[in-house]
C-alpha positions in Angstrom: 196.5 3.3 179.2 196.5 2.5 175.5 194.5 -0.5 174.3 195.7 -3.2 172.0 194.3 -6.5 170.9 195.5 -9.9 172.0 196.9 -10.5 168.6 199.0 -7.4 168.7 200.4 -8.2 172.1 201.4 -11.7 170.9 203.1 -10.2 167.8 205.0 -7.6 169.9 206.3 -10.4 172.2 207.4 -12.5 169.2 209.0 -9.4 167.6 211.0 -8.7 170.7 212.3 -12.3 170.8 213.2 -12.4 167.1 214.1 -9.0 165.7 217.6 -8.3 167.1 218.5 -11.9 167.9 219.0 -12.7 164.2 221.8 -10.3 163.7 225.1 -11.6 165.2 224.1 -13.8 168.1 223.7 -17.0 166.0 227.4 -16.9 165.2 228.4 -16.8 168.9 226.0 -19.5 169.8 227.3 -21.8 167.1 230.9 -21.0 168.0 230.5 -22.5 171.5 227.6 -25.0 171.0 228.9 -26.3 167.7 226.6 -29.1 166.4 224.3 -28.7 169.4 223.5 -25.0 168.7 219.9 -26.0 167.8 219.3 -27.1 171.4 220.6 -23.9 173.1 217.2 -22.2 173.0 215.4 -24.6 175.2 217.0 -23.7 178.5 216.3 -20.1 177.7 212.6 -20.9 177.0 212.4 -22.5 180.5 214.0 -19.4 182.2 211.9 -16.8 180.4 208.7 -18.8 181.0 209.4 -18.7 184.8 210.0 -14.9 184.5 206.8 -14.3 182.5 204.8 -16.4 185.1 206.2 -14.4 188.0 205.5 -11.1 186.3 202.0 -12.1 185.4 201.2 -13.0 189.0 202.6 -9.7 190.2 200.5 -7.8 187.6 197.3 -9.6 188.6 197.5 -8.0 192.0 197.3 -4.5 190.5 194.6 -4.0 187.9 194.9 -1.3 185.3 198.6 -0.5 186.1 201.8 -1.4 184.3 204.8 -2.6 186.3 206.6 0.8 186.2 203.6 2.5 187.7 203.2 -0.2 190.3 206.8 0.0 191.5 207.0 3.8 191.7 203.6 4.2 193.4 204.0 1.3 195.8 207.5 2.0 197.1 208.9 5.5 196.7 212.7 4.9 197.1 213.0 1.2 196.2 210.5 1.5 193.4 212.4 4.4 191.8 215.7 2.5 192.2 214.4 -0.6 190.5 212.7 1.6 187.8 216.1 3.3 187.1 217.8 -0.1 186.9 215.2 -1.3 184.3 215.4 1.9 182.3 219.2 1.6 182.2 218.7 -2.0 181.1 216.4 -1.1 178.3 218.5 1.9 177.3 221.6 -0.3 176.9 219.6 -2.7 174.8 218.3 0.2 172.7 221.8 1.5 172.0 223.2 -2.0 171.3 220.5 -2.8 168.8 220.8 0.6 167.2 224.5 0.0 166.6 223.8 -3.6 165.5 221.3 -2.4 162.9 223.7 0.4 161.7 226.7 -1.9 161.4 224.6 -4.4 159.4 223.2 -1.7 157.0 226.6 -0.2 156.7 228.3 -3.5 155.9 225.7 -4.9 153.5 223.6 -2.1 151.9 225.3 1.3 152.3 229.0 0.6 152.5 230.2 4.1 151.6 227.7 5.9 153.8 229.0 7.4 157.1 228.0 5.3 160.1 226.6 8.4 161.9 224.3 9.2 158.9 222.7 5.8 158.9 222.2 5.8 162.6 220.7 9.3 162.6 218.0 8.1 160.2 217.3 5.1 162.4 217.1 7.4 165.5 214.8 9.8 163.7 212.4 6.9 162.7 212.2 5.4 166.2 211.6 8.8 167.7 208.6 9.2 165.5 207.3 5.7 166.4 207.8 6.4 170.2 205.9 9.7 169.9 203.0 7.9 168.5 202.8 5.7 171.6 202.6 2.0 172.3 199.4 1.6 170.2 201.2 2.9 167.1 204.0 0.5 167.6 201.5 -2.3 168.0 199.8 -1.5 164.7 203.2 -1.4 162.9 204.2 -4.7 164.3 200.8 -6.1 163.1 201.7 -4.9 159.6 205.3 -6.0 159.3 205.9 -9.0 161.6 203.5 -11.5 159.9 205.5 -11.0 156.6 208.7 -11.7 158.5 207.3 -14.8 160.1 206.0 -16.1 156.7 209.4 -15.5 155.1 211.2 -17.5 157.9 208.6 -20.3 157.6 209.3 -20.5 153.9 213.1 -20.8 154.3 213.2 -24.6 154.9 211.4 -25.1 151.6 213.6 -22.6 149.7 216.8 -24.1 151.1 215.8 -27.8 151.0 218.4 -28.8 148.5 221.2 -27.2 150.5 220.5 -28.8 153.9 223.2 -31.2 155.1 222.1 -33.2 158.3 225.8 -34.1 158.9 226.3 -30.6 160.2 224.2 -31.6 163.3 225.9 -34.8 164.2 227.1 -36.3 166.5 224.6 -34.7 169.0 225.6 -34.0 172.6 229.1 -35.6 172.0 230.5 -33.4 174.8 227.4 -33.6 177.0 225.2 -30.6 177.9 228.0 -28.1 178.5 228.2 -26.8 175.0 224.5 -26.1 174.4 224.3 -24.4 177.8 227.2 -22.1 176.7 225.1 -21.2 173.7 222.1 -20.5 176.0 224.2 -17.9 177.8 224.4 -15.8 174.7 220.7 -16.2 173.8 219.3 -15.2 177.1 220.8 -11.7 176.8 218.5 -11.1 173.8 215.5 -13.3 174.2 215.1 -12.2 177.8 213.9 -8.8 176.6 210.4 -10.4 176.4 210.0 -9.0 179.9 209.3 -5.6 178.4 205.6 -6.5 178.0 204.5 -5.8 181.6 206.3 -2.4 181.4 204.1 -1.5 178.4 200.7 -2.7 179.5 198.5 -3.3 182.5 197.2 -6.8 183.4 194.1 -6.1 181.5 196.3 -6.5 178.4 199.3 -8.4 179.6 198.5 -11.9 180.7 200.7 -15.0 181.0 198.9 -16.8 178.3 199.0 -14.1 175.6 202.6 -13.2 176.3 203.7 -16.9 176.4 202.1 -17.5 173.0 204.1 -14.6 171.5 207.2 -15.7 173.3 206.9 -19.3 171.9 206.2 -17.9 168.4 209.3 -15.8 168.4 211.4 -18.7 169.8 210.0 -21.1 167.2 210.9 -18.8 164.3 214.3 -18.2 165.7 214.9 -21.9 166.1 214.0 -22.4 162.4 216.6 -19.8 161.4 219.2 -21.2 163.8 218.8 -24.8 162.7 219.0 -23.7 159.0 222.2 -21.7 159.6 223.7 -24.8 161.2 222.5 -27.3 158.6 223.2 -25.2 155.5 226.4 -23.3 156.5 227.9 -25.8 159.0 229.1 -24.7 162.4 232.7 -24.2 161.3 231.8 -21.6 158.7 228.8 -20.1 160.6 230.9 -19.4 163.7 233.3 -17.2 161.6 230.6 -15.1 159.9 229.7 -11.7 161.2 226.1 -12.0 160.0 225.2 -15.7 159.5 221.5 -15.1 158.9 222.3 -12.9 156.0 224.7 -15.5 154.6 222.0 -18.1 155.0 219.6 -16.0 152.9 222.2 -15.5 150.2 222.1 -19.2 149.6 218.6 -18.9 148.2 218.4 -18.9 144.4 215.1 -18.6 142.6 216.1 -19.3 139.0 217.9 -16.7 137.1 215.7 -13.8 137.8 216.2 -13.4 141.6 219.7 -14.1 142.9 219.7 -11.4 145.6 216.8 -12.7 147.7 218.4 -11.1 150.8 217.4 -7.6 149.7 213.6 -8.1 149.8 213.9 -10.0 153.1 216.1 -7.3 154.6 213.5 -4.7 153.5 210.8 -6.4 155.6 213.0 -7.4 158.5 214.7 -4.1 159.2 211.3 -2.2 159.8 210.4 -4.9 162.4 213.7 -4.2 164.2 213.2 -0.4 164.1 209.7 -0.9 165.5 211.1 -2.8 168.4 213.6 0.0 169.0 210.7 2.6 168.9 208.8 0.6 171.5 211.9 0.4 173.7 212.3 4.2 173.5 208.6 4.6 174.4 209.1 2.4 177.5 212.1 4.4 178.6 210.3 7.8 178.3 207.2 6.3 180.0 209.4 5.2 182.9 211.1 8.6 183.2 207.6 10.2 183.4 206.8 7.8 186.3 209.9 8.9 188.1 209.4 12.6 187.2 205.7 13.2 187.1 205.8 16.8 185.8 207.5 15.7 182.6 205.8 14.6 179.4 206.7 11.3 177.9 206.1 12.6 174.3 208.4 15.5 174.9 211.1 13.3 176.3 211.3 11.1 173.1 213.5 13.6 171.2 216.2 14.2 173.9 216.2 10.6 174.9 216.4 9.4 171.3 219.2 11.9 170.5 221.0 10.7 173.6 220.6 7.1 172.5 222.0 8.1 169.1 225.1 9.6 170.7 225.6 6.7 173.1 225.4 4.2 170.3 228.4 5.9 168.7 230.2 6.4 172.0 229.6 3.1 173.8 230.8 0.8 171.0 233.9 1.3 168.9 233.1 -1.4 166.3 231.4 -4.7 165.8 233.9 -6.4 168.1 232.6 -4.2 171.0 229.1 -5.5 170.4 230.3 -9.1 170.5 232.2 -8.4 173.7 229.0 -7.0 175.2 227.1 -10.2 174.3 229.5 -12.2 176.6 228.7 -10.2 179.7 225.2 -8.8 179.1 223.5 -12.1 179.9 224.4 -11.7 183.6 222.6 -8.4 183.8 219.7 -9.9 181.9 219.4 -12.8 184.4 219.2 -10.3 187.2 216.5 -8.4 185.3 214.3 -11.4 184.4 214.7 -13.7 187.4 216.3 -12.1 190.5 214.3 -8.8 190.6 211.0 -10.4 189.5 211.4 -12.9 192.4 212.0 -10.0 194.8 209.0 -8.1 193.4 206.8 -11.2 193.7 207.6 -11.2 197.4 207.3 -7.5 198.3 204.7 -6.2 195.8 201.4 -6.9 197.5 198.2 -4.8 197.5 197.7 -2.7 200.6 195.1 -3.9 203.0 192.8 -1.0 204.0 191.6 -2.7 207.1 195.1 -3.2 208.4 196.9 0.1 207.9 199.5 -0.6 210.5 200.6 -4.0 209.0 203.0 -2.2 206.6 204.8 -0.1 209.1 208.0 -2.1 208.7 207.8 -1.7 204.9 207.6 2.1 205.4 210.8 2.3 207.3 212.7 -0.1 204.9 211.5 1.1 201.6 209.8 4.5 202.1 206.5 3.4 200.9 204.1 6.0 199.5 
């Protein structure tokens, strides 16, 4: 098991919350939540906190094992079925974010470059990150994410003269229905924080450290979301493909830097690609648990290429990604609440002094 510091775990969690959520989700949240979009993140925080607490309690029962290892070693059939479900969940998230990143680059930076060429370069980079292992991803996050966080924290100062508080009033005019609709879109992305127990054992993953990273990512996203709403207004922001990029374009630093979006994209895109590389590592690590004779490092190339192909195959255009955002939260809620609740009940350490007490579990779940 690779070792990382508490700071690295916190930054990985924050990066998973923030990196992909900034692309197109704010527009959909603002479209349904309107002037209450700033509040939509708080129900998601409550849901994900419960999920992290459940997972931390499960992991505390099995020292020095990540969740994938626990499920497969504890219950042969059920464990592999749940592992396959989570690997499929992470794989769809991987292909979705690869396509999101490619569409963004193709629309803003490389308009005349074929989509497949941009995505191939992204796939090649994340394969190299995944081959380096989780520790390599942690070091890269430690390098890039603090710069991203600092840039977001500076945004309110840089955009102070363009903020219009009238874009946030009247609050809760239609009750809690509209912000809860916005929460629906957010949970499909922010819920990916549950990747942490699939990466590390309870020696590294704890509720406190993961919760700090989760709150950091949510805090930074809330800054960006509130600024999009206050600067652009919900009527305009809901019609933008990439509202965060439009927000950054409002920044003007005198006459010498009127394209502040380019340096910010140059530090944000690596953080997104690092997240994708870690997701690829989790998928290959899970496949190794299901098929012990394989090598996780050798699987990175075929799985990465397969993700590249599926990113082109699954989604026709940006509208397909927006359509996925409407239904994906249901799968996410199953992944972060329903299944962890089930695991909290059934995943318990074996009692050596009572070998016959698990006889029923053997018949139901084919326990190893």
